N, C-alpha and C positions, 0 to 999 in steps of 0.2 A: 600369788606371792612370789613365785619364781620370776615373773616378769618384772616385779618391783625390785628384787634383789640384784638382777643382772646389771643394771647401771651402777649400783653401789659397788659391786665387786669390780667392775671395769674401772671405776674411778679410783678405788683403793689400789688396784694393780698399777694404774698409771702413776699414782702418787708414790708408790714404792719404787717404781722404776726411776722417777724423776729424782727422788732423794738419793737413791742408791748410786745413780750415775754421777750426780753432783758431788757426793761424798768421795766416790772413787777418784774422780779427777782432782778434787781439792786436796785429798790426802796424798795422792801421787805427786802432786806439785810440791807439797811440804817435804815428802821423803826425798825426792830427787834434788832438792835445793839445800838440804842440810849437809853439814860436814860429817864425814864418816866417824861413827862412834859417838855422835852427839844427837840430842833432840833438835828438831827444827826450830830455828829462831822465828820463822814466820809460818804459822800453821792456820790457814784460813778455814779448814774443814769444820771445826766446832762452831765457829761464829756463823758460818753459812747454814749449817743444819738448824741451829737455834733460830736464826732469822727466818728461814723458810717456814718453820712450824709456827712461829708467831705471826708472820705475815699472812700465811694461808693456813688457817687452823685445820682444814681437812687433811693436810699432810701429816698432822700429829697423831693420826690413828695408829693402830698396831702395825699395819702394813708399812706405813711410813718409817716407823722405828726399825722394823726388820730390814727395810731397804737400806737405811743409813748404816746399820751394823754390818750388813753384807758389803757395803761400799768400803767401809774402813778395813775390814778383814781382807777383802780382795786386793786392795792397794798394798797392804803389808805383805801378803803372800806372793804377789807377782814380783815384788822387789827383793825377795829372798829371806824375809823374816821367818823365824820358826813360829809355829802355831801358838806356843805358850806365851812368847813375847808379844805376839799380835793380840792375843786375848787380853793380856794384862794392860797394854797401852790403850786398847779400845775401851776397856772398862774405865780407865782413868779419864779418857776423853768424854765418855758418856756421863760420868758423874757430874761434870760441869754443865753439860747440855741439859740433863734431866732437871737439875736444880734450877737453872735459868728458865726452863720451860714451865715448871710448876709455879715459880714466882711470877712469871709474865701472865699466867692464866688469870690472875687476880686483877689485872689491868683492863680497863675498858678499851674500846676500839680506838678512841682518840689518842690515848696514851701509847698504845701499841704502834701507832703510826706517827708518833712524836708531833702531834698537832696542837698541843697546849703548852703554855709556858712551863708548867710543872712536869710535863712528860719526860723531858730530858733527865731531870733529877730522878724520877721514878725508874727510868730505864737504866741509869747509872747504878742505882741500887740493885737492880736485877743483875747487871753485869758484875758487880762486886760479889754478889752471892754465887754466881756461876763460876767466877774466877777462883773464889775461895774454895768451893767444892772441888774444882779441878785441881787446886793445889793439894787437897787431901789425897785425891787419887794419885797425883804425881808424886807425893811424898812416899807413898808405898811403892810405886813403880820405880822411882829412882833408887830407893833403898835396896830393892831386889836386883835391878838391872845394873846399876852403876856403883853400888856399895857406898852411897852418899848418905849423910845424916838426914833424917826426915825433915828437919827444919830447912835445910838447904834445898831439898827437893820441893818443899811447899813454896818457898820464896820464888824459885825459878819458874815453876808452873803457874803460880798466881800472877806474877808480873807479865809473863809471856801471854797468858790467856787474857789478862786485862787489856793489854795492847791490841791483841787481835780482835777482841769483842768491840772495843771502842772504835777501832778503825773500820770494821766491816759491818757490824750489826746495823748502824744507822742507814747505810746504803741499801741494805736489803729491806728494811722496814719502811723506807720511803719510796720504794719503786712505784712509779705512778701507774694508774690503771690505763687501759687502752685509750680511753678518752683523754686522760691527762697527758698522753704522749703526743697528742696532736699539736702542731705548731701553728700559732696564730700570729699573723703579722710578719713583717720583714725583719731580717737580722740587721740591726743598726750598730754603728761603731760604738755608741755609748753602752750597748749591752756587753761589748767585749772589753771595755775599759777596765773594769775590776780585775779581769783575768790578766790583762796587761800589767796592771799594778802588782799583781801577785808574782808574775814572772820577774818583774823588775826587783821586787823585794828579795826574791831568791838569789838573783844575781848580785845584789848588794851584800847579802849575807855571805856569799862565797868570796866576794872581793875584800870585805872588811874583816870578817871572821870575829873571833873573840867569844866569850861566854854568852853574850847577849844576842848572838847571831840567830839562835833558834827562835827568838821572839820578833825578829824583823818582819815576818809576814803578817803579824797581828792586825795592823791598820788595813791592809788589803783584804784580810779575812772579814773584817767588820764591813767593809764596802760590799764584798760579795754577799754577806748575810742579808743586807737590805735590798740588794738588786735581784738576787736569784731565789728560786724556790727551794724547798726542803731537799729534794732529791739531788739537785745540782750541788747544793752546799754540802751534802753528805759525800758526794763524789770528790768535791774540792778538799774536804777534810782528809779523806783517805789519801788523795794525791799529795797533799802537803806533808802529811806524816811520812809517807814513803820517800818523798823527795828529800826531806830534811835528814831522815835517818840514813839514807843511802849517801847523802852528801857528807855527813859526819864520818860514816864508816869508811868511805873511800878517800877521805882527806880533802875533798873539794871545799868543804866548810871546816875551817880550822878553828877549834874552840879556844886555842891558846894554852890549854893544859891537857896533859895526857889523861885519858880515862883509865884510872887505875882500878882494875878488877871488874868482875862481872856485875857486882852490885851497882857500881857507878854507871856502867853501861845501861843497866836496867832502869836506873833512875832517870837517865837521859831519855830513854825510849818512852817511859811513862809521861815525862814532862812534855815532850813534843806532841804525844797523842792527846794529852789533855788540852794543850793549846789549840790543837786542831778542832776541838769540840766547840770553839767559840762561834763559828758561823752556824753550826747546827742549833745551838741554844738560842741564838738571836733570831734565826730564821723561823724557829718554832714560835717565838713570841710574835713575829711579824705575820705568820700564817694565822695564828689565833686572832690577831687584830683584824686581819682581812676578813675572816669568817664573821666576826662580830659586826664589822661595818656592813657586810653584805646582808646580814640578818636585819640590821637597822634599816637599810635601804629597802629591803623587801617589805618590812612592816610599814614603811611609809608609802610604798608604791603598789603593793600587791594586796589583793583580797585574801585574807588569811584562810578562808574556807576552801576556795576553789583554785587559788594560785594564779588567777589571771589578774590583770591590772585593776586597781580600784578607781573610783570615780575621779579622784584628784589627779592621779597620774594620767588617766584617759583624757581629761580635759586639757591638761598641759600638752600632751603629745598630739592631740587632735588639732589644737591651734597651730602647732608647727607643721603638721601635715597639710592643713588647709592653706597655710602660707606658701608652702612649696608648690602646691597644686596651682595656686593663683599665679605664681611667677612663671610656671611652665605652661599655663593655659589648659590644664587637664581638668576633666570633670571629677567630681568626688561623690561617692555614694555613701549612704548611712543606713544602718539597719538597727531597729529596736526589736529585741526578742524577749518574749514573755512566756514562761512555762504555764500551760493551761491548768486551771483548777489546782494550783499548788497548795492552797490552804486546805483543800480536801485531802491532799496527800499527807500533809502533816497531821490532820485530825484523825484520819483513818489508819495510818501506818506508823505514826510517831515522828518526832523531829529528827531522829537519827536517820530514818529513811529519807526524809526530806533533804537533809544535808548531803546524803549520798547521791540523790537525784541531781542536786545542784553541781556536785563535783563531776559526775558523769556527763551531764549536759555541757558544762564548760569545757571539758576535755574533748568531747566529740566536735563541738562547734568550732573551737579554736583550731583544731587540727585540720579543718576544711578551708581555712583562710590562707591567704598568701603570706609569705614572710614579712612583707612591709605593711600588712593590714593591722589595724588596732582593734583590740577586743577587750571588753571590761565588764565587770559586774557593777551596775550602777544603782541597784536597788535590791530588795529581798530576793525576788525570783526574776528580776529584769536585767537584761544584758544589752550592751550596745556595741556596734562596730562601725568603724570608719574605714572606707575602702578607697584609697586614692587611685586616681587614673583608672576608674572602672565605669564603663558606660551603663546605661539604664538596663538594656537587655541582659548584660552580664550579671548585674547586681540581682535582678529578679531571678535569673537562673540559679545563681549561687544560693539565694535564700530558699528556693524550692529544694535544692539538694540538701541543705541543712534540715529543713522541715521533714523531708522524707527519711533522712538518716535517723532522726530522733524517733519518728513514729514507727519505723519498721523494725526496731530492735527493742523488745521488752526487757525490763530490768529484772534480775533474779533477786527475790527477797530472801532474807534469812530463813523464813519458814517454808521455803520451797515454792511459793507462789510467784507469779509473774506480774509485774506492774507495767502497764502501758502508759507512756508519757507522750504528750504532744506539745507543740510550741506554735504560737502565733507570731508572725513576723511582719513588721512594717518597714518598707523601703522608700527612701527618698534620694533623688539624684539632682545635682545642680552643677552648672558650669560657672556660677558666680560664687567664687570661694573667698572673696574679699571680706565678707561679713563674718567669717569665722564659723565654727562648728555649731553654735547654739541654734540659729535659725534652721539649719538643715536637720538637726536632731529633733527639733520641735515638729517638723513636717513628717519625719519618720515615725515619731510617736503618734501623731494623728493617724497615719496609715496603719499603725499597730491597732489602734482602737477600731478602725474600719474592719480589720481582720477579725477582731473579737466579736464585733457586732454582727458580722456575717456568719458566725458559727464556730469560730476558733479553728485551730489546726489548719491554717491557711496563710497565704502571703497576700498582702495588699500593698499597693505602691502609689506613690505620688511623684510624678516626674516633673521637676521644676527645672527646665533646661535653660531658661532665659534669666534666671534670677529668682530670688525668694520673695514671697509677699511680705 
């Protein structure tokens, strides 16, 4: 039991340290950038903590919460706040975070990562609940610390937290996985064009000004939404919000009328932040559409049980591969693979076991092929492979490796027993690729029956080097 608990304790400690350090740095930033005697206008800590716990649920354990509280208190204390004030403000901050966390727990994974059209609406509801709860905590804190009416405190905290959550939370929730961070392809000018349009719209807003200037980036935001992914659009939304608000605050973007009072300024901030949600909402729809199209493509081209190509996709790709081999003058090998006595496996162990045998076999066999080889399920327990630019001896050696890999590793059954599975393989090779894959596969199928007639669990081959009969 101690050995099992050690990794859990280590992970919990790592989570507490991660949340604590992040909250300390984020809260310190908010404290150091606020005006003396006022609350911070930009407070990223609450949105970051909520985002971390939604994005990585293992951070939402008791140790993660303790780490976050410690980070808040440490940032206050090192900047000279008295303990009572620090505890009061931390409690107000946590009221919004806790409410948002409890509300977000009812969302599924797709909604938490904003990958459905309705996800943005659901997450906005979570944000409104969190901001409203923070407003309640802020109403109490402002009444005690600044002697302000509770309604004023609620409005200030609600509006400020709403802006912070909308600006920061989508960025954290859409952080890609390690695989998602890989860059595929070259950076092209057309990929940068939407960002160029966004920069141009900001320059035009500064040049023309007026009340409508805050909406000038909207067309460029729409372009970004259909060109980039969710995470990039979340970053763009954050950047546009910050750029427009800073531009208005510094006078670079002149709205044409003075912002009278704190409420007008809050209204502007909320409006700019909501406009910046445009690319996130549209990108969420585009992501959902891309996932749906990929599923439809997989249904049309993949075997639903094993995940390898189906017969239709295999035939289409095999014709292309044979055509390329004919143009290059390369030989092509084909394999037909059949799991031995598969009907007996279904009869004796059940169809669920038979399905698992097919999945394991497909995974093992396809993993042994080269990236450019084709592999498909073409029948119940029958699979086929096309191996471009592979000589006869190489094809036979590969088939032997596949046969041994299947025979040498028994499958674990749910009842604890082991199931030994074997495969018979027929191989055919040709240098005459102009006739397409069908004649070659017929020869490989004949070789497969030779292997079965010879006793199964073996490789048989027909080498047709000068053309097919």
